[in-house]
Structure formats: C-alpha cells, structure tokens
N, C-alpha and C positions, 0 to 999 in steps of 0.2 A: 790642452787640446792635442790629441794624438794625430800622427800623420794619417792613420787609417780613417779617422773621422773626416779629415779634410780631403779625402779622395772619394767621398760619397756625396749625394745631394745635400747632406747635412752641412756640407761646407758652404753652401750658398747662403748661410744665415748670418754672416758677419759683414756688414757693409758700410756705406760711405757718404760723406758730406763734402762740400768743398767751396772754394772761393774762386773768383774770376781770375783769369790769367793776368789781368791788369787791374790794379787796385783803383777803383773808381768810386768817388764819393757819391752817395745818393741822397735825395731830399729826405727831410725828416718824415714826410708823409709816407714815402715808400719804405723807409727803414723801420719805422715803428708801427705804421698802420693804425688801425683803430685801437681803442682801449682793449686790452687783453681780457677776454671773457673770464668771469669769475670761476666757472667750472675748470678752465684751463689752469688758472693760478692755483686753485685748491689741489687739483690733481698733481701738478708739477711740484708743489711744495711737499706734498705727502710722499711723492716718489723720491725726491732728493733726501728727505729725512730717512727713508728706507736705505738708500745707498750710503748715506753717512753712517748709519748705525751698523751696517753690515760690512763696512770696509775693514779689511784685516790690518793688523798692526804694521805689516810691512808695506801697506799702501795699495795692495791689490784687492780683487774681489774673487770669492770662491763660491762654488755651487754650480754644477753643470759645466759648460764650456768656460775656460779661464785662460788667461795669458795676457800679454801686452795689448792685443787688439781689443779685448773686452775691457781692460783697464782704461784704454784710450777712449772708448765710447762712454764710459762712466765719467771720466774727466770732462769730456766735451759736454755732457749733460749738465754738469755743474757750471761750466763756463757759459753755456747758453742761457742760464737763468737770469743774467744781468747783475748778479751779486759781484761786488768788487773782489777780483781774484787774489788780491794781495792783503786786504784787510776785512773782507766780508765774512759772513758767518760760516762759509764753506771754504775759506782760504786754506785752512789746514788740510782738508781733504784733497784739495787740488794739488797742493805741494807734495803730499804723501804719494798721490797717484803718479805724479810726474817723476818723482824719485824712483818709484818702482819701475816705470817704463824705461827710464834711462839706465837703470841698473840691469835690465835684461839685455841691453844692447852689447853686441860683440864689439869691443873697442877697436878691433882691427878692420873688420869688414863693414860694420855698421848695421848688421842684420839684427832684427828684433823678433824674438819668438822662434817658433819652429815651422812657420808657414808665412807665405807672402800675404795672406789675409791679415795676419797679426801685424806684419810689418806695415801694411798700408794704413790700417786704422791707428796704429801707434804713431806713425809719421804724421797723420792728420791731426792728432791731438797735440803733438809737439808744435806743428805749424800754427795752430790756433792759440796756443799758449805763448808762442814766441812774440815778444814785444808787449804782451799783456801781463805776464807774470814776472815779477822782479827776481832775477837770478840771485840777487844779494840775499834774498830771504828763502831761497829754495832749499839750500842744504843747511843742516845744523852748524852752529859755530865750530870752526876748526876743520870741517869737512869740505867746505866750498873750494878750497885751493887744490884739492886732490880729485874733484869730481867734474865731469863734463857739464857745461852749461846747456841750456835748452837749445841755443843756437848751434853749438858744436854737435850736439846729438842729432839735430835736424839735418845739418849738412852731411853728416855721415850716412844718415838714413837715405837721403836723396841720392848720394853717390852710389849706394848699394842698388837702389832701384834702377838707376840709369845704366850701371854696369850690367845688371841682369838683362835689361832690355836689349843692349847691344849684342848680347850672346844669343838672343832669340830671333830666329829667322822670320817670325811673324810680327816682330816689333811690339810684342805685348808680354803678358806675364801669366804664370800659373803658380802651382803650390810652392815650388822650389826656386831659389835664385838661379839655379842652373838649368831649369826646364827649357825644353825646345818646343813644347806645345804651349797653348794658351787658351784661356776662356774669358768670356765677357764679365763674369762675376769677379774673379780675382783682378782682372785688368782694370775694372772700374774702381776697386778699392785703392789700387796703386796710383791710377791716373788722378783721382781727385786729391789724393795726398800730395802729389807733385804740384798740382795746380794751387793748392793751398800754400805749399811751401814757396812757390813763385810769388804768390800774392803777398806773402810776409816779407819778401825781399831776398830770398835765397835764389841763387842763379840756377835756373832749369833751362837747358837748351831748347830752342824752338824745335829742333829736329826730333827730340824725344816726344814732345806733344804731338807733332805732326804724324809721326809713325804710329802712335797709339790711336789717334783719331782715324788714321787710315785703316787700322785693324777693325775698329768699330764700324766703319763704312762697309767693309767687306762682310760683316756679320749682320747687316741690316737689310731685310728684304724690301721689295718695292711696296708691300702692303703695310710696312712699319713693324712687322714682327722681327725679333732679334734672336739669333741663334746663340747657343751656349758655347759649343766648341766644335771644331772640325768643319767649319764652313756652314753654308745655308741648307745643307741636306738634313732632312729629318726635323724640320722646324715644328715646334709645338708652342702654343700660346703661353707666354710667361709675362705677366704684368711687371714682375720684378725686373726682368732683363730689359723690357721696353722702357721702363722708368730709368734704369741705369744709363741706357744709350741717350735718351732724351736729356738727362741731366748733364752728361759729359759733353755733349754737343753744345748745350747752353752755356756752361761755365767756361768752355774753351772758346767761346765766341764764334761758333760755327753754325749759327742759325740760318745761314744762307744755303746750307747743304740740303739736297732733296731728301737725304736719309733722315735728317732732323725733322723735316716737315712731315714725313711719313710716320715716323715713330710718335711724334707729338699728337698727330691726328688720331692715330690708333689708340693712344693712351686716353685722350679726352673722350673719345667715343665709347670707351670701355672702362670708365672709372669704376673702381670697386673699393669699398672700405672693409671687406671681410679679410683681405690679406691672403686668403688661400691657406695652403699647408704651411708655408713659411711666412706666417702672417706678420711678425715683427719686422722681418727683413724687407718684405714687400711694402708695408706701410711706411717704413722709414724712407725708402727710395721714392715711393709714389708721392709722398708729401712734397719732397724737394723738387721733383721733376715737374709736377703740376704748378707749383709756386713759380718756378723759373719760366715755364712754358706758356701758361694761360692763367692769369690771375683770377679771372672770373670763375673758371672751372675749379680752381683751388678753393675759392671762398665757399662754393657749394659743397665740395668734397670735405673740406675741413669741418664744417658744421656737423656732417654725418659722423666724421671721425671722433669728434668730441663726445657725441652721444654714445658711440660704441665703446670708447675706452672708459668712459665714466662707469659703465655697467661692469667692466672687466677688472678694474683696479681692486686689489685686495685691501682688507682693512688696515694692514700694516704699510700700505703705500706701494707694494710691489705689483708686478704683473707676472702671470704665469706664462711659461713657454717651454717648448720641448728641450731647450738647451740651457735652462737655468734661469733663475729670477734676475740676477744682475744683468745679463744680456737682454732679456725680455723687457726689463724695466727701463734700462738706458735707451734702447731703441724706440720703445713706446713714447718715452718722454721727448726724444728728439723728433719724433713725428709731430708732436704737439708744439715743438719749440719755434716753428715758423711764425707762431702767433707773437713771439717776443722779438725776434730779429735783432738780437743784440750783437751777434757775431758776424764777421765779414762773410762767412759761408752762407748766411741767410739773406744776403743782399742780392737784389736783382741787378 
C-alpha cells in the first residue's frame, strides 16, 4: 500500500474491530446468540477456504491493497470462525499470518507497515491472538529463541501508538506516526487496537484512551454526524464514520456521552446494507456498531446483510472489491462474524 494511496479517500477502506476496555465475561446467551444461520456458515467456510488457498508462502496476502493491515484482517477472520487456533484446520494459516505481521515490525520503534492504518489493524490482530495462539508453536523449531513473541510484538506496537499520540496536539492519529493532524478513520483503527490490547492484559494508560475519545467528541455533531478531519466544518453524511464513532464510544464504555446517543440514533435511523462506495469498509463497521449499540436493530440489519452477501460471494468463496479480493473477502466475512461471537471483540 503506497503512501499516495493512503492520502486519498481510498485510505478509508482499511478498518477495525475491538474489545472492551475491561474484560467482562458475558452470559452464553449473549456470547453465542441463536444458532448460526446455515447461509452464514456456508459463506464463511467458503470465504476461509479462499483465504487459505490464496495465502502466500511467506504468510501474507497479495492482490490489490496489501501489507500487515490486510494480513491482520485476514488473520482475524480465521480467529473469528471458532476453529481452534492452535490445532484446528486453519491453525497453520493463522501462524503463518502472525509470523508475517511480526516480521514487518520495526524492532526498534514497533511500527508495522508504511501507514498507521496498517499499524492499527496489525495491532488488533496481535491483540486478539495474544493468549489464544500458543507462542511455543508460532515459530519453526530453532527460530523461536531469536524471534519476538506475540506479546512482545504487541507491547512494541502499543508503545508506538502511544508515543505517536503524545506528539499529536489533537490527541489522535493520521497516516504517519509523526503526523500533527488527525482523522476519525485512522484514529478509529488505532483506538480499537489499543482497546483490544488493553483487554488482552497489555498496559494502556487511561490518558491515552481519554484523549482519543475527546477527539471523537470534538468531531461528532449534535445531530450524530461525524466529521472526517479538520473539525465539524463541511460535514457530509458518512455511515462509516458514524459507525466508527458509535463503536469506539461503546467499547470504551462511554455510552453516557451525548455524542454517543446522537451517533447511535442517527445510525439506527439510517441503517443501510448497501455500504455505499466503500462498501466493505462501511459494512464492517456498521455491523459492529449496531451490534454494540442496538441489538434489535442489528438483528434486522443482519438478516438483510446475509441476503445481500449471499448474492455477491463468488464461486471460489471470494468477494470483489475496489482494493483487492483479500481485503474485500476478510472484511465481508468479519461483517458476518457477529453471528459467531467467538472472539472478545464480538462481546457486548
């Protein structure tokens, strides 16, 4: 993924899941819900087979946008299926993907990829794998002693994100770790990665979460719409941005905020399963935001999503998208994965 690509609206296509800031157990009924619909199981299985068959030997995925962020989304799609990440049928794909992500990390700074988008999604994948994937089986025999563990890589990634935020006068993030401006899209990817890391047991200062939430508050209008960058001037409707804000307020346990209420209300009143121009990105976020914010609305929206994606899945299990099949497929599967709820990031 080139720096030029990440400075256009195309950048808005790589985005995020997350866990609560405090790990709270939930009842089996909430965690697993009703029986997973057959159409979802069949679509998900076909999609994972596609990702498995197209994974490169080095553990990454090629075609369209590529890098540790895309690799991270693909790894999360496997983790969300409920298969045993250490001994299940996709355990090898998960390990290869994690090795590729860790291998891209700068051992000094902790930075992964060439964009904070990539860094955020890769950090999220490490956070969800931490504690679930056995490090003893991660690296081939003889390599483990010379390679970073998942936990070590995650701590480095968190440190980079926090250091970057401290340098930013807005308390948020944009494309570069050194950036002095910010936008709600990049900031969403980093914030959910940090919340997932905190949920996994890695120390993330309250100040970092508070500053990031403060940025989102400043970007949320009274009617619930959410700006992209540069403040509230020039607002235009974006279900994706509204979904991001609703999601981060929810998972950071800030449902008492008036900005959360406004964003959630706008989202529920304007539910859409088409996804618009950035459809995979939008559906990915909208699924999580509705699930966290309004379970009844999500149930209705989810049924429409299943019908829509069933007509769009290709014969080989992939989904088409403007930025390549691996990205489109992983994000489409993750929009469906709320039906499984196997990962902490899918808990209410």
